[in-house]
ZASEPA-237866 format. One line per field, with one value per residue (C-alpha): residue number from 1; residue in one letter; chain; y, z, x. Coordinates in pm, whole numbers, padded with zeros to 5 digits. Last residue first. Example, Ala and Ser with C-alpha at 12.3 -4.5 7.8 and 13.67 -1.06 7.14 Angstrom:
! residues 2
nr c(2,1)
rest c(s,a)
kette c(A,A)
c2 c(-00106,-00450)
c3 c(00714,00780)
c1 c(01367,01230)
! end
This chain:
! residues 735
nr c(735,734,733,732,731,730,729,728,727,726,725,724,723,722,721,720,719,718,717,716,715,714,713,712,711,710,709,708,707,706,705,704,703,702,701,700,699,698,697,696,695,694,693,692,691,690,689,688,687,686,685,684,683,682,681,680,679,678,677,676,675,674,673,672,671,670,669,668,667,666,665,664,663,662,661,660,659,658,657,656,655,654,653,652,651,650,649,648,647,646,645,644,643,642,641,640,639,638,637,636,635,634,633,632,631,630,629,628,627,626,625,624,623,622,621,620,619,618,617,616,615,614,613,612,611,610,609,608,607,606,605,604,603,602,601,600,599,598,597,596,595,594,593,592,591,590,589,588,587,586,585,584,583,582,581,580,579,578,577,576,575,574,573,572,571,570,569,568,567,566,565,564,563,562,561,560,559,558,557,556,555,554,553,552,551,550,549,548,547,546,545,544,543,542,541,540,539,538,537,536,535,534,533,532,531,530,529,528,527,526,525,524,523,522,521,520,519,518,517,516,515,514,513,512,511,510,509,508,507,506,505,504,503,502,501,500,499,498,497,496,495,494,493,492,491,490,489,488,487,486,485,484,483,482,481,480,479,478,477,476,475,474,473,472,471,470,469,468,467,466,465,464,463,462,461,460,459,458,457,456,455,454,453,452,451,450,449,448,447,446,445,444,443,442,441,440,439,438,437,436,435,434,433,432,431,430,429,428,427,426,425,424,423,422,421,420,419,418,417,416,415,414,413,412,411,410,409,408,407,406,405,404,403,402,401,400,399,398,397,396,395,394,393,392,391,390,389,388,387,386,385,384,383,382,381,380,379,378,377,376,375,374,373,372,371,370,369,368,367,366,365,364,363,362,361,360,359,358,357,356,355,354,353,352,351,350,349,348,347,346,345,344,343,342,341,340,339,338,337,336,335,334,333,332,331,330,329,328,327,326,325,324,323,322,321,320,319,318,317,316,315,314,313,312,311,310,309,308,307,306,305,304,303,302,301,300,299,298,297,296,295,294,293,292,291,290,289,288,287,286,285,284,283,282,281,280,279,278,277,276,275,274,273,272,271,270,269,268,267,266,265,264,263,262,261,260,259,258,257,256,255,254,253,252,251,250,249,248,247,246,245,244,243,242,241,240,239,238,237,236,235,234,233,232,231,230,229,228,227,226,225,224,223,222,221,220,219,218,217,216,215,214,213,212,211,210,209,208,207,206,205,204,203,202,201,200,199,198,197,196,195,194,193,192,191,190,189,188,187,186,185,184,183,182,181,180,179,178,177,176,175,174,173,172,171,170,169,168,167,166,165,164,163,162,161,160,159,158,157,156,155,154,153,152,151,150,149,148,147,146,145,144,143,142,141,140,139,138,137,136,135,134,133,132,131,130,129,128,127,126,125,124,123,122,121,120,119,118,117,116,115,114,113,112,111,110,109,108,107,106,105,104,103,102,101,100,99,98,97,96,95,94,93,92,91,90,89,88,87,86,85,84,83,82,81,80,79,78,77,76,75,74,73,72,71,70,69,68,67,66,65,64,63,62,61,60,59,58,57,56,55,54,53,52,51,50,49,48,47,46,45,44,43,42,41,40,39,38,37,36,35,34,33,32,31,30,29,28,27,26,25,24,23,22,21,20,19,18,17,16,15,14,13,12,11,10,9,8,7,6,5,4,3,2,1)
rest c(d,r,t,s,k,q,s,g,k,k,g,f,l,a,q,p,r,r,r,k,s,q,e,e,s,t,n,g,y,r,r,k,i,r,k,t,l,p,y,d,i,r,g,h,t,i,g,s,l,t,r,t,f,v,e,v,i,k,k,l,d,s,l,t,l,p,s,e,d,l,q,s,d,t,f,k,e,n,i,i,e,r,v,l,i,e,i,e,e,s,s,p,k,i,l,t,r,s,a,a,e,v,s,d,a,l,m,i,i,a,a,v,k,s,r,p,g,p,g,p,y,r,y,d,e,e,e,v,g,e,k,k,l,k,l,a,k,r,y,l,r,a,i,l,s,t,g,h,h,q,a,i,i,n,i,i,r,p,t,l,r,h,e,r,a,i,e,v,g,e,k,v,h,s,v,i,i,q,s,s,l,r,p,v,l,k,g,y,e,t,s,p,g,i,r,n,e,i,f,y,d,s,n,k,i,k,g,i,d,h,y,y,s,g,v,r,a,l,l,s,n,a,g,v,a,e,a,a,s,e,a,l,n,g,v,i,i,s,h,h,y,t,g,p,a,q,i,a,l,r,k,l,i,p,q,n,l,s,s,l,e,l,l,r,i,d,t,t,v,r,f,g,y,e,f,v,p,l,l,a,f,a,l,l,s,s,a,f,g,n,g,l,g,w,w,l,s,k,i,e,l,e,i,g,l,l,l,f,a,l,i,f,l,c,n,t,l,a,i,l,a,g,a,k,l,f,d,t,r,h,k,m,w,r,v,t,y,a,g,t,a,g,g,a,l,a,v,i,a,f,p,l,r,n,g,t,l,l,g,v,m,i,a,l,a,i,g,t,m,i,a,l,r,g,g,l,i,v,a,i,l,i,t,a,f,a,v,p,i,l,y,g,s,l,d,t,f,t,l,g,k,t,l,l,l,v,l,i,v,i,l,g,l,v,s,l,l,t,n,d,k,l,v,w,t,q,y,r,h,l,y,f,g,i,g,m,m,l,i,l,i,i,l,a,r,g,m,i,i,p,f,v,r,k,t,t,t,q,w,l,t,e,l,a,l,f,q,n,e,t,i,p,k,g,g,e,a,i,i,q,g,k,k,f,l,s,i,v,p,p,v,s,e,r,a,k,r,q,k,e,r,t,a,k,d,d,y,r,f,n,s,i,i,l,k,g,a,i,e,y,s,a,n,r,l,f,r,n,d,p,f,f,g,q,c,r,a,e,l,l,r,q,a,e,s,l,t,y,i,g,e,r,k,l,l,p,s,e,k,g,d,s,t,r,v,e,i,g,e,k,i,k,t,a,l,l,e,p,d,d,i,i,k,k,q,m,l,a,q,l,l,a,k,i,q,d,e,l,r,d,p,k,s,y,i,l,l,t,i,r,t,k,k,s,l,k,i,n,l,e,e,n,l,l,a,l,k,e,e,q,s,l,e,e,g,r,v,k,k,v,g,e,f,i,l,s,a,k,d,k,l,e,k,i,l,r,t,n,f,d,y,v,p,r,v,k,n,v,a,e,e,q,r,k,l,t,i,g,k,h,i,v,s,l,e,q,p,a,k,v,d,r,p,a,i,d,g,v,k,l,k,p,s,p,i,t,l,i,p,s,s,i,l,v,l,i,l,f,l,g,s,a,l,l,w,r,t,s,l,n,r,r,n,k,m)
kette c(A,A,A,A,A,A,A,A,A,A,A,A,A,A,A,A,A,A,A,A,A,A,A,A,A,A,A,A,A,A,A,A,A,A,A,A,A,A,A,A,A,A,A,A,A,A,A,A,A,A,A,A,A,A,A,A,A,A,A,A,A,A,A,A,A,A,A,A,A,A,A,A,A,A,A,A,A,A,A,A,A,A,A,A,A,A,A,A,A,A,A,A,A,A,A,A,A,A,A,A,A,A,A,A,A,A,A,A,A,A,A,A,A,A,A,A,A,A,A,A,A,A,A,A,A,A,A,A,A,A,A,A,A,A,A,A,A,A,A,A,A,A,A,A,A,A,A,A,A,A,A,A,A,A,A,A,A,A,A,A,A,A,A,A,A,A,A,A,A,A,A,A,A,A,A,A,A,A,A,A,A,A,A,A,A,A,A,A,A,A,A,A,A,A,A,A,A,A,A,A,A,A,A,A,A,A,A,A,A,A,A,A,A,A,A,A,A,A,A,A,A,A,A,A,A,A,A,A,A,A,A,A,A,A,A,A,A,A,A,A,A,A,A,A,A,A,A,A,A,A,A,A,A,A,A,A,A,A,A,A,A,A,A,A,A,A,A,A,A,A,A,A,A,A,A,A,A,A,A,A,A,A,A,A,A,A,A,A,A,A,A,A,A,A,A,A,A,A,A,A,A,A,A,A,A,A,A,A,A,A,A,A,A,A,A,A,A,A,A,A,A,A,A,A,A,A,A,A,A,A,A,A,A,A,A,A,A,A,A,A,A,A,A,A,A,A,A,A,A,A,A,A,A,A,A,A,A,A,A,A,A,A,A,A,A,A,A,A,A,A,A,A,A,A,A,A,A,A,A,A,A,A,A,A,A,A,A,A,A,A,A,A,A,A,A,A,A,A,A,A,A,A,A,A,A,A,A,A,A,A,A,A,A,A,A,A,A,A,A,A,A,A,A,A,A,A,A,A,A,A,A,A,A,A,A,A,A,A,A,A,A,A,A,A,A,A,A,A,A,A,A,A,A,A,A,A,A,A,A,A,A,A,A,A,A,A,A,A,A,A,A,A,A,A,A,A,A,A,A,A,A,A,A,A,A,A,A,A,A,A,A,A,A,A,A,A,A,A,A,A,A,A,A,A,A,A,A,A,A,A,A,A,A,A,A,A,A,A,A,A,A,A,A,A,A,A,A,A,A,A,A,A,A,A,A,A,A,A,A,A,A,A,A,A,A,A,A,A,A,A,A,A,A,A,A,A,A,A,A,A,A,A,A,A,A,A,A,A,A,A,A,A,A,A,A,A,A,A,A,A,A,A,A,A,A,A,A,A,A,A,A,A,A,A,A,A,A,A,A,A,A,A,A,A,A,A,A,A,A,A,A,A,A,A,A,A,A,A,A,A,A,A,A,A,A,A,A,A,A,A,A,A,A,A,A,A,A,A,A,A,A,A,A,A,A,A,A,A,A,A,A,A,A,A,A,A,A,A,A,A,A,A,A,A,A,A,A,A,A,A,A,A,A,A,A,A,A,A,A,A,A,A,A,A,A,A,A,A,A,A,A,A,A,A,A,A,A,A,A,A,A,A,A,A,A,A,A,A,A,A,A,A,A,A,A,A,A,A,A,A,A,A,A,A,A,A,A,A,A,A,A,A,A,A,A)
c2 c(-01591,-01888,-02155,-02477,-02748,-03039,-03138,-03303,-02984,-02759,-02591,-02318,-02075,-02177,-02309,-02594,-02403,-02192,-02401,-02568,-02126,-02070,-02414,-02234,-01882,-01947,-02146,-02181,-01911,-01880,-01948,-01825,-01443,-01443,-01468,-01237,-00997,-01085,-01003,-01240,-01035,-01022,-01253,-01132,-01172,-00796,-00764,-01080,-01036,-00721,-00903,-01158,-00948,-00743,-01049,-01220,-00896,-00898,-01199,-01229,-00883,-01032,-01319,-01066,-00874,-00813,-00964,-01179,-01473,-01430,-01642,-01934,-02185,-02275,-01916,-01878,-02202,-02034,-01727,-01922,-02173,-01839,-01666,-02014,-02094,-01722,-01663,-02080,-01906,-01567,-01773,-01843,-01722,-01966,-01933,-01977,-01635,-01616,-01793,-01562,-01212,-01485,-01493,-01085,-01014,-01244,-01100,-00721,-00822,-00896,-00617,-00386,-00504,-00485,-00749,-00952,-01245,-01202,-01355,-01577,-01738,-02149,-02413,-02452,-02482,-02731,-02945,-03221,-03460,-03763,-03800,-03659,-03607,-03665,-03460,-03189,-03109,-03117,-02822,-02639,-02633,-02579,-02255,-02248,-01925,-01789,-01411,-01352,-00960,-00914,-00765,-00589,-00392,-00328,-00143,00045,00172,00215,00498,00490,00530,00503,00292,00173,00054,-00133,-00352,-00398,-00564,-00752,-00899,-01027,-01071,-01322,-01623,-01688,-01699,-01971,-02156,-02198,-02313,-02562,-02655,-02764,-02554,-02682,-02530,-02182,-02191,-02418,-02070,-02107,-01740,-01395,-01488,-01221,-01334,-01625,-01511,-01633,-01339,-01107,-01243,-00823,-00642,-00886,-00740,-00448,-00711,-00511,-00156,-00089,-00335,-00098,00182,00077,-00010,00263,00455,00244,00294,-00016,00006,-00339,-00234,00021,-00213,-00431,-00205,-00122,-00434,-00546,-00279,-00272,-00659,-00546,-00310,-00533,-00740,-00552,-00434,-00810,-00852,-00568,-00679,-00452,-00204,-00154,-00237,00053,00299,00221,00335,00631,00757,00797,00588,00827,00597,00759,01155,01006,00831,01133,01375,01038,01014,00767,00898,00923,01053,01352,01286,01344,01558,01800,01788,01878,02153,02396,02272,02287,02597,02776,02612,02719,03101,03097,03020,03251,03528,03527,03487,03737,04025,03910,04034,04354,04389,04479,04442,04048,03885,04165,03869,04054,04064,03737,03591,03745,03628,03217,03361,03438,03150,02879,03173,03141,02758,02687,02983,02734,02405,02566,02706,02359,02133,02314,01997,01847,01503,01597,01331,01392,01735,01926,01769,01821,02214,02177,02054,02319,02601,02541,02368,02739,02947,02830,02824,03224,03238,03076,03299,03120,03387,03255,02946,02795,02846,02762,02435,02363,02404,02147,01888,01889,01956,01650,01397,01572,01521,01198,01078,01313,01023,00993,01230,01411,01413,01535,01802,01968,01926,02120,02357,02395,02520,02790,03097,03472,03435,03495,03860,03978,04177,03932,03742,03533,03427,03283,03032,02929,02882,02667,02496,02450,02326,02058,01935,01822,01710,01479,01358,01235,01048,00886,00813,00764,00520,00335,00042,00407,00475,00091,00025,00348,00222,00138,00158,00500,00632,00490,00730,01061,01032,00951,01253,01459,01413,01395,01776,01824,01763,01922,02214,02172,02105,02373,02619,02520,02500,02871,03012,03216,03340,03430,03516,03689,03852,03997,04155,04334,04423,04602,04648,04880,05053,05205,05322,05502,05358,05595,05621,05515,05211,05248,05052,04844,04898,04753,04440,04205,04494,04636,04652,04825,04716,04816,04520,04545,04578,04385,04146,04404,04444,04042,03963,04229,04124,03772,03895,04080,03764,03510,03807,03828,04105,04000,04168,03862,03863,03706,03687,03406,03468,03799,03659,03470,03678,04014,03757,03638,04021,04150,03839,03988,04287,04264,04658,04775,04393,04483,04821,04762,04410,04661,04873,04598,04454,04826,04761,04440,04584,04754,04532,04325,04634,04740,04953,05131,05449,05325,05498,05481,05126,04994,04817,04441,04195,03760,03704,03721,04050,04177,04500,04668,04909,05216,05486,05463,05189,04915,05051,05100,04764,04567,04792,04720,04369,04096,04287,04338,04493,04543,04298,04092,04267,04329,03940,03805,04116,03953,03633,03685,03833,03554,03318,03517,03478,03139,03048,03212,03105,03195,02967,02744,03032,03260,02920,02917,03327,03332,03060,03201,03022,02822,02747,02395,02316,01979,01929,02326,02202,01879,02077,02324,02089,01912,02230,02270,01848,01644,01539,01591,01897,02177,01981,01920,02261,02457,02220,02357,02678,02609,02441,02744,03009,02830,02781,03252,03227,03005,03234,03546,03386,03378,03797,03738,04057,04030,04249,04308,04508,04772,04753,05126,05030,04692,04931,05137,04870,04749,05068,05053,04708,04810,05073,04931,04622,04828,04498,04498,04244,04164,04075,03888,03873,04284,04488,04587,04865,04864,04931,05023,05300,05238,05519,05282,04945,04689,04285,04083,04025,03936,03566,03488,03150,02999,03020,02652,02587,02490,02308,02162,02047,01932,01684,01488,01461,01354,01100,00970,00942,00676,00493,00416,00390,00089,-00041,-00092,-00190,-00468,-00545,-00666,-00865)
c3 c(02806,02958,02706,02850,02908,02959,03153,03011,03090,03265,03275,03033,02955,03347,03388,03583,03858,03929,04214,04355,04307,04512,04781,04803,04863,05124,05345,05636,05694,06120,06098,05758,05817,06203,05974,05711,05991,06139,05829,05564,05395,05021,04759,04348,04018,03963,03952,03760,03516,03387,03415,03187,02946,02904,02795,02628,02435,02312,02207,01998,01831,01738,01566,01396,01486,01132,01147,00920,01075,01426,01477,01257,01542,01559,01662,01960,02087,02113,02189,02512,02651,02567,02820,03069,03005,03126,03454,03562,03542,03743,03989,04126,04386,04289,03946,03785,03706,03459,03220,03199,03199,02903,02741,02713,02694,02350,02202,02309,02164,01793,01794,01809,01629,01325,01165,01460,01326,01145,01284,01324,01671,01705,01863,01591,01325,01565,01412,01606,01457,01635,01965,02155,02502,02600,02215,02311,02599,02442,02251,02547,02726,02352,02279,01965,01776,01520,01580,01936,02009,01612,01634,01934,01785,01489,01707,01865,01473,01388,01641,01890,01827,02097,01941,01707,02038,02131,01850,01818,02161,02068,01827,02014,02295,02054,02051,02480,02444,02104,02263,02590,02280,02115,02462,02591,02907,03250,03369,03262,03591,03783,03963,04224,04433,04310,03901,03689,03659,03495,03191,03234,03491,03198,02953,02807,02916,02836,02469,02664,02582,02335,02591,02754,02597,02314,02516,02625,02269,02118,02386,02284,01934,01835,01877,01975,02296,02347,02272,02510,02755,02686,02632,02978,03086,02921,03026,03365,03293,03115,03448,03604,03398,03321,03706,03728,03492,03496,03741,03582,03173,03334,03365,03109,02870,03036,02990,03382,03306,03125,02793,02592,02616,02542,02211,02165,02175,02061,01740,01554,01287,01309,00926,01085,01439,01452,01094,01213,01597,01475,01225,01526,01661,01323,01250,01590,01552,01153,01321,01573,01355,01021,01260,01309,01016,00918,01144,01040,00675,00850,00789,00433,00174,00182,-00027,00087,00339,00626,00551,00475,00771,00986,00741,00832,01234,01270,01056,01339,01596,01450,01477,01759,01934,01765,01886,02222,02093,01978,02263,02505,02293,02539,02474,02176,02129,01760,01780,01778,01486,01223,01356,01206,00923,00802,00949,00782,00419,00468,00493,00231,-00087,00042,-00003,-00355,-00486,-00800,-00842,-00552,-00682,-00805,-00400,-00237,-00404,-00412,00024,-00052,-00145,00122,00348,00271,00339,00661,00721,00606,00898,01177,01178,01015,01251,01482,01173,00933,01118,01233,00841,00715,00984,00901,00536,00668,00390,00596,00412,00108,00240,00200,-00052,-00157,-00440,-00415,-00080,-00183,-00356,-00091,00086,-00164,-00156,00246,00189,-00016,00073,00461,00185,-00012,00310,00476,00160,00217,00511,00423,00230,00412,00229,00184,00495,00654,00392,00696,00506,00156,-00004,00216,00038,-00335,-00235,-00165,-00435,-00712,-00571,-00591,-00973,-01039,-00919,-01095,-01432,-01353,-01288,-01622,-01811,-01687,-01766,-02099,-02114,-01954,-02172,-02424,-02141,-01846,-01975,-02321,-02064,-01830,-02120,-02324,-02046,-01943,-02325,-02257,-01943,-02161,-02437,-02247,-02129,-02036,-01700,-01531,-01364,-01333,-01542,-01383,-01035,-00797,-00605,-00666,-00808,-01149,-01324,-01699,-01863,-02160,-02279,-02241,-02594,-02598,-02749,-03063,-03080,-03054,-03303,-03526,-03462,-03563,-03849,-03981,-03919,-04089,-04418,-04436,-04676,-04986,-04968,-05104,-05475,-05732,-05876,-06089,-06426,-06437,-06271,-06547,-06863,-06689,-06696,-07020,-07151,-06966,-07036,-07447,-07407,-07287,-07224,-06992,-06732,-06388,-06422,-06732,-06519,-06258,-06482,-06584,-06251,-06168,-06426,-06371,-06012,-06109,-06290,-05992,-05798,-05601,-05238,-05095,-05038,-04974,-04660,-04342,-04202,-03880,-03781,-03689,-03602,-03602,-03809,-04150,-04143,-04058,-04146,-04023,-04280,-04253,-04249,-04636,-04678,-04687,-05054,-05210,-05098,-05202,-05553,-05573,-05554,-05646,-05437,-05406,-05084,-05217,-05008,-05293,-05590,-05402,-05318,-05673,-05882,-05651,-05767,-06087,-06102,-05853,-06132,-06424,-06248,-06247,-06596,-06687,-07009,-07200,-07468,-07275,-07073,-07346,-07608,-07418,-07347,-07793,-07722,-07497,-07139,-06966,-06613,-06461,-06685,-06816,-07115,-07224,-07152,-07358,-07680,-07676,-07609,-07895,-08126,-07997,-08085,-07825,-07594,-07297,-07052,-07162,-07012,-06691,-06608,-06741,-06490,-06189,-06293,-06344,-05886,-05830,-05952,-05821,-05420,-05493,-05547,-05165,-05037,-05116,-05020,-04645,-04651,-04629,-04582,-04494,-04453,-04164,-04193,-03933,-03651,-03522,-03790,-03517,-03183,-03350,-03450,-03071,-02950,-03131,-03065,-02706,-02716,-02958,-02771,-02422,-02181,-01839,-01644,-01360,-00991,-00902,-00990,-01086,-01035,-01293,-01133,-01323,-01698,-01846,-02090,-02475,-02561,-02594,-02669,-02402,-02401,-02277,-01898,-01720,-01655,-01297,-01275,-01552,-01403,-01285,-00901,-00849,-01157,-01100,-00778,-00797,-01128,-00851,-00598,-00859,-00986,-00651,-00517,-00823,-00798,-00437,-00524,-00765,-00552,-00254,-00552,-00610,-00228,-00185,-00532)
c1 c(-03271,-03100,-02964,-02867,-02578,-02542,-02195,-01861,-01696,-01806,-02175,-02284,-02553,-02670,-03032,-02883,-02680,-02937,-03158,-02838,-02697,-03013,-02974,-02580,-02635,-02947,-02668,-02978,-03279,-03219,-02783,-02739,-02919,-02704,-02397,-02506,-02517,-02187,-02034,-01829,-01655,-01678,-01602,-01492,-01813,-01789,-01420,-01332,-01647,-01415,-01107,-01284,-01487,-01185,-00928,-01196,-01300,-00904,-00883,-01169,-01067,-00753,-00997,-01139,-01469,-01599,-01980,-02167,-01969,-02024,-02309,-02155,-02279,-01846,-01803,-02092,-01940,-01602,-01730,-01904,-01609,-01332,-01565,-01632,-01265,-01159,-01443,-01255,-00872,-01017,-01123,-01435,-01680,-01973,-02047,-02367,-02411,-02116,-02344,-02573,-02304,-02175,-02459,-02512,-02159,-02124,-02395,-02347,-02014,-02178,-02410,-02075,-01901,-02119,-02327,-02534,-02679,-03032,-03203,-03485,-03377,-03333,-03554,-03789,-03510,-03375,-03703,-03812,-04000,-03910,-03752,-04003,-03975,-03628,-03550,-03825,-03553,-03220,-03453,-03538,-03234,-03018,-03223,-03012,-02836,-02961,-02879,-02938,-02822,-02896,-03264,-03210,-02881,-03085,-03295,-03033,-02911,-03201,-03199,-03502,-03915,-04053,-04259,-03957,-03810,-04173,-04193,-03849,-03803,-04093,-03929,-03705,-03945,-04076,-03789,-03836,-04269,-04201,-03966,-04212,-04481,-04222,-04106,-04419,-04610,-04582,-04339,-04422,-04663,-04413,-04257,-04018,-03901,-03883,-03918,-03710,-03428,-03578,-03780,-04138,-04180,-04130,-04376,-04460,-04103,-03913,-03863,-03640,-03341,-03127,-03221,-02925,-02735,-02755,-02703,-02342,-02197,-02316,-02118,-01844,-01861,-01556,-01240,-01137,-01036,-01301,-01525,-01499,-01515,-01894,-01958,-01875,-02040,-02330,-02439,-02405,-02631,-02873,-02881,-02957,-03290,-03333,-03381,-03629,-03803,-04118,-04021,-03657,-03794,-04057,-03806,-03605,-03851,-03915,-03552,-03477,-03171,-03016,-02802,-03090,-02989,-02578,-02675,-02857,-02588,-02309,-02559,-02789,-02964,-03418,-03405,-03645,-03579,-03172,-03152,-03336,-03213,-02858,-03016,-02970,-02651,-02452,-02635,-02511,-02157,-02131,-02223,-01965,-01669,-01799,-01833,-01548,-01402,-01596,-01484,-01135,-01236,-01250,-00894,-00888,-00642,-00639,-00285,-00073,00101,00086,-00327,-00309,-00190,-00445,-00672,-00495,-00510,-00862,-00996,-00777,-00996,-01267,-01313,-01208,-01480,-01762,-01614,-01635,-01975,-02077,-01979,-02248,-02481,-02282,-02096,-01822,-01527,-01481,-01599,-01322,-01154,-01455,-01494,-01081,-01153,-01396,-01196,-00895,-01084,-01303,-01041,-00815,-01165,-01204,-00778,-00777,-01045,-01181,-01446,-01611,-01829,-01514,-01340,-01652,-01592,-01280,-01389,-01688,-01408,-01173,-01484,-01601,-01277,-01236,-01594,-01522,-01230,-01424,-01745,-02094,-02328,-02119,-01857,-02077,-02240,-01944,-01793,-02095,-02130,-01768,-01802,-01973,-01930,-01881,-01452,-01661,-01725,-02108,-02238,-02461,-02560,-02217,-02329,-02699,-02450,-02228,-02593,-02704,-02343,-02400,-02727,-02634,-02330,-02532,-02801,-02592,-02545,-02816,-02926,-02606,-02654,-03041,-02919,-02679,-02439,-02222,-02284,-02103,-01850,-01649,-01247,-01303,-01565,-01620,-01284,-01400,-01707,-01554,-01282,-01532,-01795,-01486,-01394,-01774,-01767,-01471,-01542,-01919,-01737,-01547,-01918,-02042,-01860,-01732,-02149,-02173,-01928,-02072,-02345,-02133,-01756,-01924,-02194,-01993,-01765,-02075,-02157,-01804,-01761,-02051,-01973,-01662,-01915,-02155,-02495,-02791,-02963,-03244,-03038,-02632,-02441,-02117,-02205,-01989,-02037,-01710,-01505,-01497,-01113,-01084,-00762,-00627,-00416,-00024,00185,00473,00227,00268,00571,00683,00444,00586,00916,00803,00622,01013,01211,00998,00929,01324,01385,01708,02021,02318,02166,02392,02669,02872,02730,02870,03231,03167,03106,03295,03634,03594,03484,03812,04079,04003,03957,04314,04453,04262,04248,04192,03971,03816,03709,03601,03398,03203,03117,02963,02742,02668,02608,02352,02150,02119,02016,02243,02206,02448,02253,01877,01882,01721,01953,01899,02217,02178,02426,02361,02655,02501,02438,02087,01984,01668,01444,01392,01116,01002,01302,01003,00760,01064,01233,00950,00992,01350,01355,01668,01886,02289,02443,02765,03086,02949,03115,03484,03512,03386,03655,03898,03808,03804,04127,04243,04110,04285,04643,04617,04472,04817,04904,04572,04542,04235,04030,04069,03887,03585,03546,03557,03280,03051,02997,02731,02822,02932,03203,03270,03054,03193,03534,03495,03339,03547,03869,03691,03763,04102,04230,04240,04546,04344,04577,04387,04035,04145,04312,03909,03774,04000,03925,03545,03574,03790,03526,03245,03474,03537,03156,03020,03319,03161,02748,02896,02795,02464,02315,01937,01682,01399,01130,01170,00887,00671,00366,00413,00381,00140,-00071,-00067,-00168,-00472,-00519,-00571,-00743,-01030,-01060,-01093,-01040,-01293,-01201,-01416,-01419,-01710,-02070,-02038,-02341,-02651,-02836,-03186,-03379,-03067,-03092,-02985,-02727,-02419,-02572,-02710,-02718,-02954,-03032,-02722,-02643,-02533,-02872,-02691,-02359,-02326,-02272,-02630,-02706,-02383,-02475,-02793,-02690,-02445,-02689,-02993,-02740,-02531,-02952,-02997,-02698,-02781,-03128,-03015,-02762,-03021,-03282,-02952,-02935,-03310,-03336)
! end
């Protein structure tokens, strides 16, 4: 149920962030006042919110029409028809020859010829074709007539030509060549072509009326128009002519006054206001939808990254809120700058990446910086240089604070960001993309403004949202912290134990790639609950005590277990970070207090529940918490060893880690078997250095003679209380 509520909360946060970002990025806030007309008095100065290109449609359209009117109509002169018509003539005479070879009467031949031919011919012409002794000569004469006539331009629509020929026409032949024709000379109608054919037939057959009439009829039926208007080609030329005329444009730079308040609106100003209105009001919905889609894609990308690489952030609603709030702040600053005359190079994306890198990690900071740079480009009128500088500065900010240990490092980060910005802007100046040399100052100011903003707001996030940063951890690592001073005074043994655990945990965390600083600081505070009832814990006793030995095991178990709960309460009172509080709550997991459990079994063999002698948990859910659990147990157990060898220490470490593993104490932690192997090596090496032998100084010898071998006596008293003895020996738990 709790996981389901957390999932619902995460979806609610994501939805809210999406809606806020869409609202910030939408052009609704930049929509100008209602349209004005030519001659109206402008109520206020109207400035271009971004670079604005105003197209003078009337002038452009007029110039385009002038270009279109200069295009000559295209006429196709189809010279290929000559061959087609000659082929048709050949087919006619092939039919004639076929019929003439038949053994039929003349009437039957005339009827058959009428069926055989593709054209209808008069009876006289058919008779002439059947009885003329030289049909091949007649065929050649008709083809010559067609050749001569079809080389002329024959048109079927003289009225259309009359309207097109006024300014001249463009003649395109079958081979694609074009030539202008400015007069109607040389163009014939079909009727004019028929008269020309008749005259030619008279010249070919001046003495034979029958051949003259037959050739005139056959050629006349074959002649067709070969000069026609090509509407498609003409329209294509007109389109190209129209497109060749560039639009007449007036360019308004960002911040330039379009219309001055108190003065009448001119026609050019009206066109500019109309363009501004159209680019904002009429396209608001598609712009919103487009930007919303981009925002959705960017959020999904970051969400996928978190799911894949930083699940701990995705599961923490507070950290998600911090991430969303930082993104909102940057976009609000970006939106605000678009209403001013300040340059887009001043947009402090690096401020966001610095904060995210310090709070959530450098990789997530770079991912977020990429998304913010894209949004900067959109909000600044698709200005690529602004987006590139934002991306470069943001990546530099995320990189330079990876090892930030002091708040003064913010100034170093600011200087590097400023340098990166200026180098990119200088490159734009050399390329001619950027024209103003003062842009270098904007890039310089961006770097230091970003670092100062991050420096000012980091404490707000640290204390307002109780997030854990390395800088906050460094502050908590100071042994002058009130709670650590109190621990040193009231529970000195626990204090010393915590310092050693911190050394062990820090080294192990470095080996497995966990946060070593968090491991050390968490170790300092993991046992602060022992401040209450400190004398009950053996490391804080001076000399033997029988007061607590009289308590029944169940009550002793409750006192020991309570130090975890009391530690959490003390941590909350001192406003320690949630990650430290989680370590305090998880550093024992659900471990069994074996010494008291076995004692209870001896006193009362029935009715003893194991759960009454276990810590309530939860188990460690992070690498650091698990490392501190292991370091805590290993350090306590190592106190039972007297001048141990490295092999003995390694055996002890392996036994303790194996016990925690088989007791399912590490099930919820992300530690791998490879990590555990590295931890064994680190613990062994570190403990070998801590428990090495000392030179037996003379003073030590005098103390031994006077008081006896106190180390042996103390070891005899301490050995039964160690976490683990030798194999087969009785084990007990130190808490």
